[in-house]
Backbone as numpy.savetxt, mean C-alpha at the origin, in Angstrom:
# Nx Ny Nz CAx CAy CAz Cx Cy Cz
-11.71 40.52 -36.87 -11.93 39.63 -36.83 -13.05 39.43 -38.32
-12.93 38.34 -39.04 -13.35 38.29 -40.02 -14.66 37.23 -39.84
-15.95 38.04 -40.36 -16.57 37.21 -40.21 -17.40 36.08 -41.26
-17.61 34.60 -40.99 -18.53 33.66 -41.47 -19.50 33.31 -41.14
-20.19 33.73 -42.06 -21.71 33.37 -42.00 -22.10 34.24 -41.18
-23.33 33.54 -40.08 -23.31 34.65 -39.17 -22.21 34.33 -37.69
-21.32 33.71 -38.00 -20.42 33.27 -36.93 -18.97 34.20 -36.43
-18.62 34.34 -35.33 -17.21 35.12 -35.43 -16.41 33.91 -34.52
-15.43 33.20 -35.39 -14.78 32.48 -34.26 -13.96 33.41 -33.24
-13.53 32.49 -32.02 -12.97 33.46 -31.13 -11.88 32.67 -30.77
-11.24 33.45 -30.15 -9.52 33.13 -30.04 -9.36 31.65 -29.32
-10.36 31.53 -28.34 -10.64 30.34 -26.79 -10.72 29.18 -28.30
-11.70 29.28 -29.36 -11.91 28.10 -30.56 -10.71 28.24 -30.81
-9.93 29.23 -30.80 -8.81 28.54 -32.01 -7.41 27.77 -30.78
-7.26 28.32 -29.53 -6.29 27.50 -28.76 -6.11 26.52 -28.84
-5.46 25.64 -28.11 -4.90 24.39 -28.45 -5.15 24.06 -27.04
-5.91 23.27 -26.27 -5.98 22.71 -25.21 -5.00 21.29 -24.68
-4.40 21.79 -23.88 -3.83 20.43 -23.67 -3.85 19.64 -22.32
-4.21 18.45 -22.15 -4.67 17.98 -20.75 -3.74 16.95 -20.22
-3.40 16.78 -19.60 -2.41 15.88 -18.39 -2.96 15.46 -17.40
-3.22 13.82 -18.06 -4.16 12.81 -16.99 -2.33 12.48 -16.00
-2.84 11.99 -14.75 -2.29 11.74 -13.74 -1.60 10.39 -14.54
-0.31 9.76 -13.97 0.47 8.94 -14.42 -0.45 7.85 -13.06
-0.92 6.59 -13.58 -1.16 5.79 -12.80 -0.36 4.46 -12.83
0.53 3.82 -11.48 1.33 3.02 -12.03 0.93 1.56 -11.26
0.61 0.66 -10.98 0.22 -0.33 -10.45 1.70 -1.49 -9.79
1.74 -1.26 -8.53 2.98 -1.80 -7.92 2.50 -2.41 -6.55
3.24 -3.47 -6.88 2.71 -4.46 -5.23 3.35 -3.45 -3.55
2.64 -4.03 -3.06 2.87 -3.97 -1.48 3.91 -3.40 -1.52
4.88 -3.66 -1.62 6.34 -3.79 -1.64 6.98 -3.97 -3.22
7.97 -3.06 -3.57 8.56 -2.82 -4.77 9.70 -3.98 -4.76
9.62 -4.45 -6.00 10.71 -5.28 -6.19 12.14 -4.76 -6.76
13.26 -5.21 -6.76 14.08 -4.49 -7.48 14.60 -5.28 -9.14
15.29 -5.33 -9.52 15.09 -5.61 -11.48 15.77 -7.06 -10.72
16.07 -7.73 -9.88 16.60 -8.90 -9.77 15.28 -9.67 -9.26
14.39 -9.38 -9.32 13.31 -10.08 -8.80 12.83 -10.03 -7.40
11.32 -10.20 -6.86 10.95 -10.54 -5.60 11.75 -11.26 -4.62
12.61 -12.58 -5.20 12.78 -13.49 -4.38 14.29 -12.98 -3.71
14.71 -11.78 -4.09 16.44 -11.66 -3.79 15.99 -10.57 -2.50
14.67 -10.18 -2.56 14.26 -9.48 -1.19 13.97 -10.31 -0.52
13.44 -10.98 -0.30 12.58 -11.72 0.62 13.63 -11.95 1.71
12.63 -11.51 2.82 13.39 -11.58 3.99 12.82 -10.74 5.21
12.75 -10.38 6.49 12.45 -9.68 6.92 13.89 -9.08 7.75
13.77 -7.59 8.08 14.86 -6.88 8.40 14.38 -5.86 10.22
14.64 -5.59 11.24 14.43 -5.02 11.92 13.76 -3.23 11.60
13.11 -2.96 12.13 12.28 -1.65 11.51 12.07 -0.88 12.54
12.18 0.79 12.59 12.10 1.83 13.60 10.28 0.97 14.45
10.93 0.69 15.45 9.21 0.32 16.09 8.30 1.46 15.72
7.45 1.25 15.54 6.35 2.24 15.37 4.35 1.51 15.48
3.51 2.15 15.69 2.12 1.75 16.04 1.38 1.90 14.36
0.99 0.99 14.04 -0.28 0.90 13.09 -1.31 -0.03 13.52
-2.32 0.24 12.72 -3.66 0.08 12.78 -4.44 -0.61 11.57
-5.35 -1.46 12.22 -6.12 -2.36 10.64 -6.46 -1.29 9.98
-7.09 -1.41 9.19 -7.94 -0.87 8.14 -9.10 -1.15 7.33
-9.01 -2.87 7.39 -9.95 -3.53 6.99 -10.89 -4.13 8.20
-12.18 -4.44 7.88 -12.73 -5.10 8.42 -12.78 -5.92 9.27
-11.76 -6.93 8.92 -11.21 -7.74 9.84 -9.72 -8.03 8.95
-8.63 -8.71 10.02 -7.28 -9.26 9.30 -7.02 -10.43 9.91
-6.05 -11.21 8.88 -5.47 -12.04 9.58 -4.08 -12.15 10.05
-3.85 -12.30 11.11 -2.53 -12.69 11.41 -1.61 -13.94 11.77
-0.72 -13.74 10.63 -0.18 -15.18 10.30 1.21 -15.50 10.98
1.39 -16.84 11.00 2.77 -17.24 11.74 4.02 -16.56 11.33
3.50 -16.58 9.49 4.86 -16.48 9.16 4.33 -15.15 8.39
5.42 -14.84 7.42 4.97 -13.42 6.33 4.66 -13.99 5.06
3.39 -14.81 5.03 3.10 -15.77 3.71 1.44 -15.66 3.86
0.33 -15.46 3.02 -0.80 -15.63 3.50 -1.23 -17.22 3.77
0.00 -18.05 3.01 -0.74 -19.37 2.89 -0.21 -19.94 4.61
0.45 -18.64 5.25 1.12 -19.86 6.62 -0.43 -19.89 7.54
-0.04 -20.46 8.81 -1.08 -20.50 9.82 -1.90 -18.97 10.17
-2.74 -18.99 10.15 -3.61 -17.77 11.04 -3.77 -18.15 12.82
-2.98 -16.93 13.22 -3.00 -17.44 14.66 -3.84 -16.26 15.47
-4.58 -15.74 14.75 -5.36 -14.40 15.69 -6.00 -13.90 14.23
-7.03 -12.60 14.77 -7.86 -12.03 13.42 -8.17 -10.74 14.29
-8.04 -9.70 13.47 -7.58 -8.78 14.41 -8.85 -7.39 13.40
-9.44 -6.81 14.48 -10.79 -5.83 13.80 -10.41 -4.50 13.58
-11.22 -4.05 12.76 -11.05 -2.74 12.12 -10.55 -2.07 13.50
-9.43 -0.91 13.67 -8.86 -0.01 14.67 -7.99 -0.53 15.45
-7.66 -1.51 14.95 -7.23 -2.58 16.21 -5.23 -1.91 15.94
-5.29 -1.55 17.36 -3.42 -0.88 17.43 -2.37 -1.91 17.58
-1.52 -2.46 17.39 -0.54 -2.72 17.13 1.16 -2.18 16.80
1.76 -2.97 17.79 3.58 -2.03 17.19 3.98 -3.19 16.44
4.80 -2.47 15.28 5.51 -2.92 14.90 6.89 -2.95 15.10
7.87 -4.44 14.79 9.07 -4.65 15.00 10.32 -4.80 13.89
9.51 -5.23 12.64 10.29 -5.70 11.42 9.35 -5.44 10.25
10.14 -5.30 9.59 9.19 -5.22 7.90 9.70 -6.29 7.16
8.93 -7.25 6.50 9.15 -8.38 5.97 8.51 -8.11 4.55
9.33 -8.85 3.71 8.81 -8.57 1.99 9.21 -10.41 1.72
7.95 -11.18 1.05 8.02 -12.44 0.93 8.29 -12.76 -0.55
8.20 -14.30 -0.72 8.73 -14.07 -2.29 8.15 -13.50 -3.36
6.98 -13.23 -3.27 6.02 -12.70 -4.32 6.42 -11.11 -4.17
6.72 -10.26 -3.17 7.15 -9.28 -3.21 6.16 -8.48 -2.49
5.43 -9.21 -1.56 4.58 -8.61 -0.61 4.72 -8.16 0.58
4.65 -6.82 1.13 4.67 -6.07 2.54 3.97 -6.67 3.44
4.79 -7.15 4.65 3.84 -7.32 5.84 4.85 -7.06 7.40
4.19 -6.79 8.16 4.44 -6.00 9.75 4.65 -7.27 10.26
5.61 -7.40 11.01 5.55 -8.06 12.28 5.36 -7.99 13.26
4.54 -8.23 14.35 4.02 -7.59 15.91 4.61 -8.30 16.78
5.64 -7.31 17.23 6.26 -7.50 18.39 5.54 -7.58 20.29
4.60 -7.22 20.26 4.08 -6.47 21.64 2.75 -6.12 21.71
2.24 -6.07 22.72 0.82 -4.98 23.02 -0.45 -5.56 22.88
-0.38 -6.73 22.06 -1.67 -6.99 22.00 -1.96 -8.47 22.28
-0.89 -8.94 23.06 -1.07 -10.51 23.41 -0.94 -11.62 22.12
-0.57 -10.82 20.98 -0.38 -11.99 19.70 1.51 -11.21 19.11
2.00 -12.43 18.78 3.37 -11.92 18.18 3.36 -12.49 16.89
2.29 -12.20 15.75 2.13 -12.42 14.74 2.68 -11.40 13.30
2.62 -11.82 12.15 2.79 -10.93 10.71 1.61 -10.80 10.39
1.25 -9.45 9.92 0.23 -8.90 9.02 0.25 -8.25 8.03
-0.43 -8.59 6.58 -0.32 -7.89 5.71 -0.38 -6.20 5.28
0.66 -5.76 4.96 0.66 -3.98 4.75 -0.83 -3.68 4.33
-1.26 -3.83 3.64 -2.44 -3.32 2.33 -3.44 -3.57 3.35
-3.52 -4.53 4.84 -4.72 -4.04 5.78 -4.64 -3.42 6.59
-3.38 -2.77 6.82 -3.04 -1.73 7.64 -2.54 0.17 7.62
-2.36 0.19 8.08 -1.71 2.24 8.28 -0.95 2.71 9.28
-0.34 3.47 9.40 0.28 4.40 10.39 -0.77 5.11 11.44
-0.60 4.85 12.39 -2.04 4.89 13.17 -1.64 6.63 13.39
-2.83 6.79 13.69 -2.70 8.60 13.14 -3.03 9.14 12.17
-2.93 8.38 11.37 -2.83 8.97 9.76 -4.38 8.85 9.01
């Protein structure tokens, strides 16, 4: 190596370091297709499974819209069974609870997770 004053350049200093950052993509709770969320709006039967509330409290609504009537409030950890998956005209995913809590209604996906995960 060639001396440069009192310094000797290192191989590490000459190497080019490539840093790859993860890509973060913001998406609504339910993805909309290229034709828009309105085309996808509606409910479909879903494989029944148990979900749990992951927020301090979560409102249960009479329909799959935040502006619909609140019929119950569930607390963190409340378990409920799902029978339908619903997407509203804003592209947000909601679950319909069909039994086991005494309340049949809709809860926003972002306040829930699959039980046991």
